N, CA, C and O atoms as a CHARMM CRD file, in Angstrom:
* protein
*
  276
    1    1 UNK  N      5.39400   0.41500   1.62100 PROA 1      0.00000
    2    1 UNK  CA     5.27400   1.32200   0.58000 PROA 1      0.00000
    3    1 UNK  C      3.86200   1.48400   0.21600 PROA 1      0.00000
    4    1 UNK  O      3.07700   0.53700   0.27100 PROA 1      0.00000
    5    2 UNK  N      3.50100   2.73700  -0.17700 PROA 2      0.00000
    6    2 UNK  CA     2.14600   2.96100  -0.66300 PROA 2      0.00000
    7    2 UNK  C      2.17400   3.17100  -2.24100 PROA 2      0.00000
    8    2 UNK  O      2.88300   4.01900  -2.78300 PROA 2      0.00000
    9    3 UNK  N      1.36900   2.35100  -2.87900 PROA 3      0.00000
   10    3 UNK  CA     1.33800   2.50000  -4.41600 PROA 3      0.00000
   11    3 UNK  C     -0.02700   2.92800  -4.69500 PROA 3      0.00000
   12    3 UNK  O     -1.03300   2.49200  -4.13700 PROA 3      0.00000
   13    4 UNK  N      0.02400   3.85700  -5.64400 PROA 4      0.00000
   14    4 UNK  CA    -1.34500   4.33100  -6.13500 PROA 4      0.00000
   15    4 UNK  C     -1.40100   3.89200  -7.67700 PROA 4      0.00000
   16    4 UNK  O     -0.67700   4.41800  -8.52200 PROA 4      0.00000
   17    5 UNK  N     -2.26000   2.95400  -7.94500 PROA 5      0.00000
   18    5 UNK  CA    -2.33100   2.49400  -9.34200 PROA 5      0.00000
   19    5 UNK  C     -3.37200   3.22300 -10.19300 PROA 5      0.00000
   20    5 UNK  O     -4.51400   3.36100  -9.75200 PROA 5      0.00000
   21    6 UNK  N     -3.06000   3.64700 -11.27300 PROA 6      0.00000
   22    6 UNK  CA    -3.82000   4.20000 -12.30700 PROA 6      0.00000
   23    6 UNK  C     -4.04400   3.33300 -13.52600 PROA 6      0.00000
   24    6 UNK  O     -3.62500   2.17600 -13.56800 PROA 6      0.00000
   25    7 UNK  N     -4.69800   3.89300 -14.50100 PROA 7      0.00000
   26    7 UNK  CA    -5.02200   3.07200 -15.70400 PROA 7      0.00000
   27    7 UNK  C     -3.79000   2.40600 -16.32200 PROA 7      0.00000
   28    7 UNK  O     -3.93400   1.34700 -16.93300 PROA 7      0.00000
   29    8 UNK  N     -2.63800   2.94800 -16.19800 PROA 8      0.00000
   30    8 UNK  CA    -1.40000   2.43400 -16.78200 PROA 8      0.00000
   31    8 UNK  C     -0.92500   1.18900 -16.10800 PROA 8      0.00000
   32    8 UNK  O     -0.01300   0.54800 -16.63000 PROA 8      0.00000
   33    9 UNK  N     -1.48600   0.78500 -14.95600 PROA 9      0.00000
   34    9 UNK  CA    -1.18400  -0.31100 -14.11900 PROA 9      0.00000
   35    9 UNK  C     -2.04000  -1.51900 -14.22500 PROA 9      0.00000
   36    9 UNK  O     -1.92400  -2.51000 -13.50500 PROA 9      0.00000
   37   10 UNK  N     -2.99900  -1.34700 -15.27700 PROA 10     0.00000
   38   10 UNK  CA    -4.06500  -2.44400 -15.33300 PROA 10     0.00000
   39   10 UNK  C     -3.81200  -3.32700 -16.68600 PROA 10     0.00000
   40   10 UNK  O     -4.51000  -4.31900 -16.89600 PROA 10     0.00000
   41   11 UNK  N     -2.79300  -2.93000 -17.58700 PROA 11     0.00000
   42   11 UNK  CA    -2.66800  -3.80300 -18.72400 PROA 11     0.00000
   43   11 UNK  C     -1.68900  -4.93400 -18.21800 PROA 11     0.00000
   44   11 UNK  O     -0.89100  -4.78200 -17.29300 PROA 11     0.00000
   45   12 UNK  N     -1.85300  -6.02900 -18.91500 PROA 12     0.00000
   46   12 UNK  CA    -1.15100  -7.26000 -18.56400 PROA 12     0.00000
   47   12 UNK  C      0.34200  -7.07000 -18.22200 PROA 12     0.00000
   48   12 UNK  O      0.86500  -7.49000 -17.19000 PROA 12     0.00000
   49   13 UNK  N      0.94400  -6.41600 -19.16400 PROA 13     0.00000
   50   13 UNK  CA     2.47000  -6.24700 -19.09100 PROA 13     0.00000
   51   13 UNK  C      2.83300  -5.37100 -17.77100 PROA 13     0.00000
   52   13 UNK  O      3.77000  -5.65500 -17.02500 PROA 13     0.00000
   53   14 UNK  N      2.02700  -4.35000 -17.60100 PROA 14     0.00000
   54   14 UNK  CA     2.36300  -3.55300 -16.27900 PROA 14     0.00000
   55   14 UNK  C      2.05900  -4.37600 -15.01800 PROA 14     0.00000
   56   14 UNK  O      2.82000  -4.29800 -14.05400 PROA 14     0.00000
   57   15 UNK  N      1.04000  -5.11300 -14.99500 PROA 15     0.00000
   58   15 UNK  CA     0.68100  -5.98400 -13.85600 PROA 15     0.00000
   59   15 UNK  C      1.81400  -6.94600 -13.56200 PROA 15     0.00000
   60   15 UNK  O      2.20800  -7.09700 -12.40500 PROA 15     0.00000
   61   16 UNK  N      2.32400  -7.57200 -14.54200 PROA 16     0.00000
   62   16 UNK  CA     3.51100  -8.48400 -14.46300 PROA 16     0.00000
   63   16 UNK  C      4.67600  -7.67000 -13.85900 PROA 16     0.00000
   64   16 UNK  O      5.25900  -8.08800 -12.85900 PROA 16     0.00000
   65   17 UNK  N      5.00800  -6.55200 -14.43800 PROA 17     0.00000
   66   17 UNK  CA     6.11800  -5.80900 -14.03300 PROA 17     0.00000
   67   17 UNK  C      6.04200  -5.36500 -12.60400 PROA 17     0.00000
   68   17 UNK  O      6.97700  -5.46000 -11.81000 PROA 17     0.00000
   69   18 UNK  N      4.75800  -4.83200 -12.31400 PROA 18     0.00000
   70   18 UNK  CA     4.50200  -4.43800 -10.91700 PROA 18     0.00000
   71   18 UNK  C      4.65100  -5.61700  -9.89800 PROA 18     0.00000
   72   18 UNK  O      5.19100  -5.40800  -8.81200 PROA 18     0.00000
   73   19 UNK  N      4.19600  -6.80600 -10.22500 PROA 19     0.00000
   74   19 UNK  CA     4.38300  -8.02500  -9.33900 PROA 19     0.00000
   75   19 UNK  C      5.84400  -8.37700  -9.17200 PROA 19     0.00000
   76   19 UNK  O      6.32000  -8.65400  -8.07100 PROA 19     0.00000
   77   20 UNK  N      6.56800  -8.35800 -10.33500 PROA 20     0.00000
   78   20 UNK  CA     8.03400  -8.70700 -10.18500 PROA 20     0.00000
   79   20 UNK  C      8.76300  -7.69200  -9.31600 PROA 20     0.00000
   80   20 UNK  O      9.52500  -8.07500  -8.42900 PROA 20     0.00000
   81   21 UNK  N      8.54200  -6.41800  -9.55500 PROA 21     0.00000
   82   21 UNK  CA     9.16400  -5.37800  -8.82200 PROA 21     0.00000
   83   21 UNK  C      8.79000  -5.43000  -7.27700 PROA 21     0.00000
   84   21 UNK  O      9.63600  -5.27100  -6.39700 PROA 21     0.00000
   85   22 UNK  N      7.45500  -5.66600  -7.03100 PROA 22     0.00000
   86   22 UNK  CA     7.01100  -5.82800  -5.65400 PROA 22     0.00000
   87   22 UNK  C      7.62700  -6.92100  -4.97600 PROA 22     0.00000
   88   22 UNK  O      8.02000  -6.75300  -3.82200 PROA 22     0.00000
   89   23 UNK  N      7.77000  -8.11400  -5.59600 PROA 23     0.00000
   90   23 UNK  CA     8.32800  -9.32000  -5.11100 PROA 23     0.00000
   91   23 UNK  C      9.88900  -9.03600  -4.59600 PROA 23     0.00000
   92   23 UNK  O     10.33400  -9.48200  -3.53900 PROA 23     0.00000
   93   24 UNK  N     10.55900  -8.29800  -5.43700 PROA 24     0.00000
   94   24 UNK  CA    11.89800  -8.00100  -5.13900 PROA 24     0.00000
   95   24 UNK  C     12.04400  -7.10500  -3.86300 PROA 24     0.00000
   96   24 UNK  O     12.91100  -7.27000  -3.00500 PROA 24     0.00000
   97   25 UNK  N     11.08300  -6.13800  -3.85500 PROA 25     0.00000
   98   25 UNK  CA    11.15400  -5.23600  -2.71800 PROA 25     0.00000
   99   25 UNK  C     10.59000  -5.85300  -1.46000 PROA 25     0.00000
  100   25 UNK  O     11.00600  -5.43700  -0.37900 PROA 25     0.00000
  101   26 UNK  N      9.66200  -6.82700  -1.50500 PROA 26     0.00000
  102   26 UNK  CA     9.15400  -7.58300  -0.33800 PROA 26     0.00000
  103   26 UNK  C     10.28800  -8.46100   0.10800 PROA 26     0.00000
  104   26 UNK  O     10.49300  -8.59400   1.31500 PROA 26     0.00000
  105   27 UNK  N     10.99900  -9.03500  -0.73200 PROA 27     0.00000
  106   27 UNK  CA    12.17800  -9.89600  -0.28900 PROA 27     0.00000
  107   27 UNK  C     13.07800  -9.06800   0.51800 PROA 27     0.00000
  108   27 UNK  O     13.70500  -9.61200   1.42800 PROA 27     0.00000
  109   28 UNK  N     13.21800  -7.77900   0.28200 PROA 28     0.00000
  110   28 UNK  CA    14.09000  -6.85500   1.05300 PROA 28     0.00000
  111   28 UNK  C     13.40700  -6.35600   2.26300 PROA 28     0.00000
  112   28 UNK  O     13.96100  -5.48200   2.92900 PROA 28     0.00000
  113   29 UNK  N     12.18700  -6.85500   2.63400 PROA 29     0.00000
  114   29 UNK  CA    11.44800  -6.56500   3.80800 PROA 29     0.00000
  115   29 UNK  C     10.43900  -5.40400   3.82800 PROA 29     0.00000
  116   29 UNK  O      9.83600  -5.03800   4.83700 PROA 29     0.00000
  117   30 UNK  N     10.32100  -4.86300   2.59000 PROA 30     0.00000
  118   30 UNK  CA     9.21800  -3.87000   2.39700 PROA 30     0.00000
  119   30 UNK  C      7.88500  -4.50700   2.33900 PROA 30     0.00000
  120   30 UNK  O      7.71900  -5.65600   1.92800 PROA 30     0.00000
  121   31 UNK  N      6.88300  -3.68600   2.78600 PROA 31     0.00000
  122   31 UNK  CA     5.46500  -4.11800   2.70100 PROA 31     0.00000
  123   31 UNK  C      4.69900  -3.15200   1.92100 PROA 31     0.00000
  124   31 UNK  O      4.93600  -1.95400   2.07700 PROA 31     0.00000
  125   32 UNK  N      3.76500  -3.56100   1.06000 PROA 32     0.00000
  126   32 UNK  CA     2.99100  -2.80200   0.14400 PROA 32     0.00000
  127   32 UNK  C      1.56000  -2.65700   0.59600 PROA 32     0.00000
  128   32 UNK  O      0.91700  -3.58200   1.09200 PROA 32     0.00000
  129   33 UNK  N      1.07800  -1.37800   0.38500 PROA 33     0.00000
  130   33 UNK  CA    -0.32400  -1.09800   0.41200 PROA 33     0.00000
  131   33 UNK  C     -0.62800  -0.54800  -0.89600 PROA 33     0.00000
  132   33 UNK  O      0.07900   0.37800  -1.29400 PROA 33     0.00000
  133   34 UNK  N     -1.59300  -0.98600  -1.63800 PROA 34     0.00000
  134   34 UNK  CA    -2.03500  -0.48900  -2.90500 PROA 34     0.00000
  135   34 UNK  C     -3.42200   0.01300  -2.87300 PROA 34     0.00000
  136   34 UNK  O     -4.32300  -0.55900  -2.26000 PROA 34     0.00000
  137   35 UNK  N     -3.57500   1.16800  -3.59600 PROA 35     0.00000
  138   35 UNK  CA    -4.82100   1.78400  -3.82200 PROA 35     0.00000
  139   35 UNK  C     -4.92500   2.17000  -5.21900 PROA 35     0.00000
  140   35 UNK  O     -3.93400   2.43000  -5.90300 PROA 35     0.00000
  141   36 UNK  N     -6.20700   2.21200  -5.67700 PROA 36     0.00000
  142   36 UNK  CA    -6.43900   2.68400  -7.08800 PROA 36     0.00000
  143   36 UNK  C     -6.47300   4.19800  -6.94800 PROA 36     0.00000
  144   36 UNK  O     -6.82400   4.79900  -5.93300 PROA 36     0.00000
  145   37 UNK  N     -6.04200   4.77400  -8.16000 PROA 37     0.00000
  146   37 UNK  CA    -6.21000   6.22700  -8.13400 PROA 37     0.00000
  147   37 UNK  C     -7.59500   6.72700  -7.90100 PROA 37     0.00000
  148   37 UNK  O     -7.79700   7.78800  -7.31200 PROA 37     0.00000
  149   38 UNK  N     -8.56400   5.95900  -8.36500 PROA 38     0.00000
  150   38 UNK  CA   -10.01300   6.41300  -8.16700 PROA 38     0.00000
  151   38 UNK  C    -10.33900   6.40900  -6.74800 PROA 38     0.00000
  152   38 UNK  O    -11.04500   7.29900  -6.27200 PROA 38     0.00000
  153   39 UNK  N     -9.81400   5.35600  -5.96600 PROA 39     0.00000
  154   39 UNK  CA   -10.07600   5.39400  -4.54400 PROA 39     0.00000
  155   39 UNK  C     -9.54700   6.61600  -3.84600 PROA 39     0.00000
  156   39 UNK  O    -10.21500   7.22000  -3.00700 PROA 39     0.00000
  157   40 UNK  N     -8.25600   6.99300  -4.23200 PROA 40     0.00000
  158   40 UNK  CA    -7.60900   8.15000  -3.62200 PROA 40     0.00000
  159   40 UNK  C     -8.31900   9.37100  -4.00700 PROA 40     0.00000
  160   40 UNK  O     -8.39600  10.28600  -3.18800 PROA 40     0.00000
  161   41 UNK  N     -8.88300   9.48800  -5.24900 PROA 41     0.00000
  162   41 UNK  CA    -9.58800  10.77600  -5.60300 PROA 41     0.00000
  163   41 UNK  C    -11.00800  10.82200  -4.99200 PROA 41     0.00000
  164   41 UNK  O    -11.48300  11.89900  -4.63300 PROA 41     0.00000
  165   42 UNK  N    -11.71600   9.61300  -4.86800 PROA 42     0.00000
  166   42 UNK  CA   -12.99800   9.59900  -4.57600 PROA 42     0.00000
  167   42 UNK  C    -13.33600   9.14200  -3.04900 PROA 42     0.00000
  168   42 UNK  O    -14.42600   9.38500  -2.53100 PROA 42     0.00000
  169   43 UNK  N    -12.36500   8.51000  -2.43900 PROA 43     0.00000
  170   43 UNK  CA   -12.59000   7.87500  -1.16200 PROA 43     0.00000
  171   43 UNK  C    -11.36700   8.13100  -0.15300 PROA 43     0.00000
  172   43 UNK  O    -10.89000   7.27900   0.59700 PROA 43     0.00000
  173   44 UNK  N    -10.98700   9.34300  -0.26500 PROA 44     0.00000
  174   44 UNK  CA    -9.67100   9.69000   0.62700 PROA 44     0.00000
  175   44 UNK  C     -9.96000   9.44300   2.05000 PROA 44     0.00000
  176   44 UNK  O     -9.03000   8.97300   2.70400 PROA 44     0.00000
  177   45 UNK  N    -11.01300   9.65900   2.61800 PROA 45     0.00000
  178   45 UNK  CA   -11.13300   9.26000   4.08800 PROA 45     0.00000
  179   45 UNK  C    -10.94700   7.74000   4.27200 PROA 45     0.00000
  180   45 UNK  O    -10.33100   7.29200   5.23900 PROA 45     0.00000
  181   46 UNK  N    -11.45400   7.01800   3.39000 PROA 46     0.00000
  182   46 UNK  CA   -11.31400   5.53000   3.53700 PROA 46     0.00000
  183   46 UNK  C     -9.91600   5.11300   3.31200 PROA 46     0.00000
  184   46 UNK  O     -9.46500   4.22600   4.03600 PROA 46     0.00000
  185   47 UNK  N     -9.10400   5.69200   2.31000 PROA 47     0.00000
  186   47 UNK  CA    -7.75200   5.52300   2.10800 PROA 47     0.00000
  187   47 UNK  C     -6.96000   5.74100   3.33700 PROA 47     0.00000
  188   47 UNK  O     -6.19200   4.87700   3.76100 PROA 47     0.00000
  189   48 UNK  N     -7.14200   6.92600   3.93700 PROA 48     0.00000
  190   48 UNK  CA    -6.51000   7.35600   5.06700 PROA 48     0.00000
  191   48 UNK  C     -6.76700   6.50400   6.27100 PROA 48     0.00000
  192   48 UNK  O     -5.87300   6.39600   7.11000 PROA 48     0.00000
  193   49 UNK  N     -7.93600   5.87700   6.43100 PROA 49     0.00000
  194   49 UNK  CA    -8.34800   5.04900   7.46600 PROA 49     0.00000
  195   49 UNK  C     -7.56300   3.68600   7.29000 PROA 49     0.00000
  196   49 UNK  O     -7.07400   3.07100   8.23700 PROA 49     0.00000
  197   50 UNK  N     -7.50300   3.30400   6.03300 PROA 50     0.00000
  198   50 UNK  CA    -6.74100   2.01000   5.71000 PROA 50     0.00000
  199   50 UNK  C     -5.20100   2.10900   6.08200 PROA 50     0.00000
  200   50 UNK  O     -4.57600   1.20100   6.62900 PROA 50     0.00000
  201   51 UNK  N     -4.70500   3.26900   5.72900 PROA 51     0.00000
  202   51 UNK  CA    -3.28600   3.53400   6.10200 PROA 51     0.00000
  203   51 UNK  C     -3.03500   3.53500   7.57600 PROA 51     0.00000
  204   51 UNK  O     -2.06400   2.98100   8.09000 PROA 51     0.00000
  205   52 UNK  N     -4.03200   4.23500   8.27800 PROA 52     0.00000
  206   52 UNK  CA    -3.90700   4.38700   9.73600 PROA 52     0.00000
  207   52 UNK  C     -4.10600   3.00700  10.35100 PROA 52     0.00000
  208   52 UNK  O     -3.44100   2.72800  11.34900 PROA 52     0.00000
  209   53 UNK  N     -4.97900   2.09700   9.83800 PROA 53     0.00000
  210   53 UNK  CA    -5.17400   0.78700  10.35100 PROA 53     0.00000
  211   53 UNK  C     -3.88900  -0.01200  10.18500 PROA 53     0.00000
  212   53 UNK  O     -3.43200  -0.67900  11.11300 PROA 53     0.00000
  213   54 UNK  N     -3.34300   0.06300   9.04800 PROA 54     0.00000
  214   54 UNK  CA    -2.10100  -0.67300   8.73600 PROA 54     0.00000
  215   54 UNK  C     -0.90700  -0.24800   9.60700 PROA 54     0.00000
  216   54 UNK  O     -0.05700  -1.06100   9.97000 PROA 54     0.00000
  217   55 UNK  N     -0.87400   1.07100   9.93400 PROA 55     0.00000
  218   55 UNK  CA     0.30900   1.51400  10.78600 PROA 55     0.00000
  219   55 UNK  C      0.00200   0.93100  12.17700 PROA 55     0.00000
  220   55 UNK  O      0.90700   0.39000  12.81200 PROA 55     0.00000
  221   56 UNK  N     -1.13500   1.01500  12.62600 PROA 56     0.00000
  222   56 UNK  CA    -1.50400   0.43100  14.01200 PROA 56     0.00000
  223   56 UNK  C     -1.22900  -1.04600  14.11300 PROA 56     0.00000
  224   56 UNK  O     -0.67200  -1.53200  15.09700 PROA 56     0.00000
  225   57 UNK  N     -1.61000  -1.71300  13.13100 PROA 57     0.00000
  226   57 UNK  CA    -1.31800  -3.31000  13.12000 PROA 57     0.00000
  227   57 UNK  C      0.24400  -3.48600  12.99400 PROA 57     0.00000
  228   57 UNK  O      0.79700  -4.38800  13.62300 PROA 57     0.00000
  229   58 UNK  N      0.89100  -2.70900  12.26000 PROA 58     0.00000
  230   58 UNK  CA     2.37500  -2.87700  12.15300 PROA 58     0.00000
  231   58 UNK  C      3.10600  -2.57200  13.46300 PROA 58     0.00000
  232   58 UNK  O      4.03000  -3.27300  13.87400 PROA 58     0.00000
  233   59 UNK  N      2.62600  -1.45000  14.11800 PROA 59     0.00000
  234   59 UNK  CA     3.19200  -1.09700  15.42500 PROA 59     0.00000
  235   59 UNK  C      2.88400  -2.12900  16.46200 PROA 59     0.00000
  236   59 UNK  O      3.77300  -2.43000  17.25900 PROA 59     0.00000
  237   60 UNK  N      1.61200  -2.74600  16.53400 PROA 60     0.00000
  238   60 UNK  CA     1.30000  -3.73400  17.39300 PROA 60     0.00000
  239   60 UNK  C      2.26400  -5.05600  17.22200 PROA 60     0.00000
  240   60 UNK  O      2.81300  -5.65400  18.14700 PROA 60     0.00000
  241   61 UNK  N      2.33400  -5.35300  15.90300 PROA 61     0.00000
  242   61 UNK  CA     3.21000  -6.52400  15.53500 PROA 61     0.00000
  243   61 UNK  C      4.56700  -6.52600  15.97800 PROA 61     0.00000
  244   61 UNK  O      5.11700  -7.59300  16.25100 PROA 61     0.00000
  245   62 UNK  N      5.20700  -5.34100  16.08400 PROA 62     0.00000
  246   62 UNK  CA     6.64300  -5.21700  16.37100 PROA 62     0.00000
  247   62 UNK  C      6.80700  -4.65700  17.83700 PROA 62     0.00000
  248   62 UNK  O      7.92500  -4.39900  18.28400 PROA 62     0.00000
  249   63 UNK  N      5.59500  -4.47100  18.60700 PROA 63     0.00000
  250   63 UNK  CA     5.68300  -4.13800  19.95600 PROA 63     0.00000
  251   63 UNK  C      6.15000  -2.68100  20.32300 PROA 63     0.00000
  252   63 UNK  O      6.80400  -2.41600  21.33200 PROA 63     0.00000
  253   64 UNK  N      5.75300  -1.81200  19.42400 PROA 64     0.00000
  254   64 UNK  CA     5.95800  -0.45200  19.76500 PROA 64     0.00000
  255   64 UNK  C      4.74100   0.27400  19.94700 PROA 64     0.00000
  256   64 UNK  O      3.70000  -0.14600  19.44200 PROA 64     0.00000
  257   65 UNK  N      4.77600   1.40600  20.67100 PROA 65     0.00000
  258   65 UNK  CA     3.57200   2.13000  21.06100 PROA 65     0.00000
  259   65 UNK  C      3.02500   2.71400  19.77900 PROA 65     0.00000
  260   65 UNK  O      3.75900   3.13800  18.88700 PROA 65     0.00000
  261   66 UNK  N      1.65100   2.71800  19.72200 PROA 66     0.00000
  262   66 UNK  CA     0.92000   3.27200  18.57800 PROA 66     0.00000
  263   66 UNK  C      1.11600   4.78800  18.40300 PROA 66     0.00000
  264   66 UNK  O      1.06700   5.53300  19.38100 PROA 66     0.00000
  265   67 UNK  N      1.32500   5.21900  17.23300 PROA 67     0.00000
  266   67 UNK  CA     1.51200   6.58400  16.85600 PROA 67     0.00000
  267   67 UNK  C      0.14200   7.25100  16.92900 PROA 67     0.00000
  268   67 UNK  O     -0.85700   6.67500  16.50000 PROA 67     0.00000
  269   68 UNK  N      0.09900   8.43500  17.46000 PROA 68     0.00000
  270   68 UNK  CA    -1.17400   9.10000  17.46000 PROA 68     0.00000
  271   68 UNK  C     -1.03700  10.44300  16.55200 PROA 68     0.00000
  272   68 UNK  O     -0.08300  11.21200  16.66300 PROA 68     0.00000
  273   69 UNK  N     -1.99300  10.60700  15.74100 PROA 69     0.00000
  274   69 UNK  CA    -1.97400  11.75200  14.85100 PROA 69     0.00000
  275   69 UNK  C     -2.98700  12.76100  15.29400 PROA 69     0.00000
  276   69 UNK  O     -3.12800  13.81100  14.66600 PROA 69     0.00000
């Protein structure tokens, strides 16, 4: 899952709720990538590179051919 966190995710209550929800979903086998909304707005090439790297690493770890875009 890709999460984009904005200002609403930085107060204590939201952080705790995000952690609890993330733990539940990770227990179901999902994996999280988190980015700040500022990174998405100002560093999109870096964000896309990180996503691509994650996909490559995942594909390698499960033994499937890498996807080419």
